[in-house]
N, C-alpha and C positions, 0 to 999 in steps of 0.2 A: 503495499498500499505506502508505503515510503516513495520509493519510482513515484505513483500518480503525482499525491502531492508536488514532485516537482517539476514531473512534463506540468501541469496545473500551474501552476506559479512561474512558472519558463514562460507557459505562451501568453498568463497575466502578466510582466511584465512586459515581455514584448508586445499586447496591443500597446499597454500604456505607454509606450515608447514611440511610436506611431505617433499617436495622439498627442504626446507634447512637441513629438520633431517638431511642427510648423512653427511653433511657438517660440521657440531656443533663434529659429531663423526670422523673423517678422519681430515685429516691437509694436503694432498699429496702436492707433484705444481701441477700434472694434477688438480684437484678438487678445488683449491685453482683461476685459468687461466679458466675456467668453473664460479666460482663464481658471476665475475660482469653482467655478461648479463642475465642470470635467475635472480637475484636481480633491474637487468636493466627492464625486464621482469614484474615483479608484481611491480613496481615505477608504470610499463605504464597500469597496470592492475587496479590498485586501481588511479591510474587519472581519466583514465575511466570510473571507475564508480562513482570516481564521480562524475564527470562530468554529466555522465544521469542521475544521483540520485538527479541534480542539476535542468541541463534542460526540463529534463523528456522526454520520444519518443513522437514523434507528432501522430500516428499510432497504439504504441505499452500500451504505456500507458493505453490511455484512452479506451480502449478496457477490459483491464484488471480489471480499476477502476468501469466500466458498469458493467463488469461477481463477482463483488465484491461483494459490494451491490444486483448483483440477488441474489446469494448464500442468502443471509441475512437478503431480507424479503424472503427469501421458506421458512428460519430454521424459523420467525418468523411466518410466517403464518403457518408453521408444527405444533409449538407450539400454537398456534390461536384452526384448525383443531382438535389436541388431548388434549388439553380441552375444545371444546365441544364436542366433541365422551365421556369425561367421565360421561357427562349428558346424552348424545340421543346415547346407543351402537347401537339398532332398526337400526338407518339412514342410507342405505344404499350410500343417496350420500356424508354426509360426508367421512366413511370407501374411496368411490371411490376421492374422492380428496383430500383428506391425501396422497394417492396411487398415485396420480398422484404431487402432491409437494416432494413424497418422491421421484420419477423417477428424476422428471428435477434435483434434487443435485447428483443424482448416488446412491441413497443408495436403488440399486434395492433390494434386498429379506425383506428391511420389506414395497417398493409399494408393492412389490409380495405376502407381505403375506396383508395387509391393502384391495385391488384387491379381490383376494379373501375369504374376510370379507362382500365386495361388494356385488360382486358376488353370495353369498349367501346369504344375507339380499334378494339383489331383485329377488332371483329366475331365475336367469339366463341373471340377459341384458345383451346382444349383444357386446356394448360400454365398459361394464366391464370387459369382456371377452375376450375383442382385447385388450385392455390395461395390462393384463395379461399374454398374448401372447410378446407383445412389451417386456415388461419388463422382461419375460422371453429369449425372444435373447438382449436382452440388459447386462445380467447378463452375458450372453456366448459370449461375442466380436461381435454379430450379427447372430449367429450358431443358426441354426434351429433346438430349441433339442426336444428332444419326449415330455415335459411338453408344449412345443407355439406352438409346433402341433395338437396336442389333442385338445387346444384353438383355434386354427382354425377351426380346422373341428366344435368342436362345432357353431361357430359363424355361419356355411356353413348350420346347420343345422337349424339353424331358418331361416335365410338370404341365398339364393344359391346366387343372385347375384353380394354378395362382392367382390369387385374387389378388396378388400385389401388384406382379407384372403385368396381370389386366387391364388392371385402377391407370398406372401408371402411362401403358400403351392407346390406351384413350382418352389420359389426359395430354399426351402429344398432338394427339390428330385434334383437340380440341384448341392445340396453340398455334397448327398450322392451320387453322381455318376450315378443315373437316369436316365442317359443322353436324353434317347429316351423320357421316361414321362414327363419330363421337358420341354421340345422342343415341344411336342404338346400342352402341358399346357400355353406357353406363346406365345404359335403361336393362342392360339383359345379365350385368353385374347386380346393379341394383337388388335386380330377381335373385339371384346368385347367392349375395351377403345373408349371414344368419343378424336375425335379427337384436337391437345389444351392443351390434359392432359400431365404434365411433364416426368410424368412414362412410357411415350413412348418411352421413347430415350433410358430409363434405362432395359427395356422389349427387342428393336432393340439390348440392347447391348449383351441380356443375350442369347438370336437365335442367332448369329452371333459368338458366345463364342464356343455353343453347335450345330453348323450345321460344 
């Protein structure tokens, strides 16, 4: 958390410097008249920042601390897996676990590379292919790209009932503007999806948007 506060403080100092720069260069009456309110604003900013850093936020700080701890744990886990893979390069599960850690940290390119190795070693484990497709989507900010689409299709070749693969393929059609095909797939998926599954509400929303 110390790093976060230092970064925020540096940004605050930079902004304040940019605000004060014109007044250090000019000496007009108008500028002198505007200077006190700006100085007061800067003072309020630093007082507020100091109080916040001292007292903390009852909600934000614990969340940020948990996230920071989670990232540190994932980084440590990734280092451990990388070390194990160095001596067990043909272990598909290790490559998959490493890809999973990378994906959780947002390192999607590295996750994709690890998932591809796991898939190759396992000769097409559908769980690994699904993880690869999700990483491809994360890399594209949620878009069902061509590589993701092909991966989902590979999953369906092995398991035609895979609901997640069917959902994302339908989503990809919607994103590409293939409305009729997407609507048909979503409606068929809704029929097959058990009651009480949270995904049903998302599918209904897609259907409403496509109608």
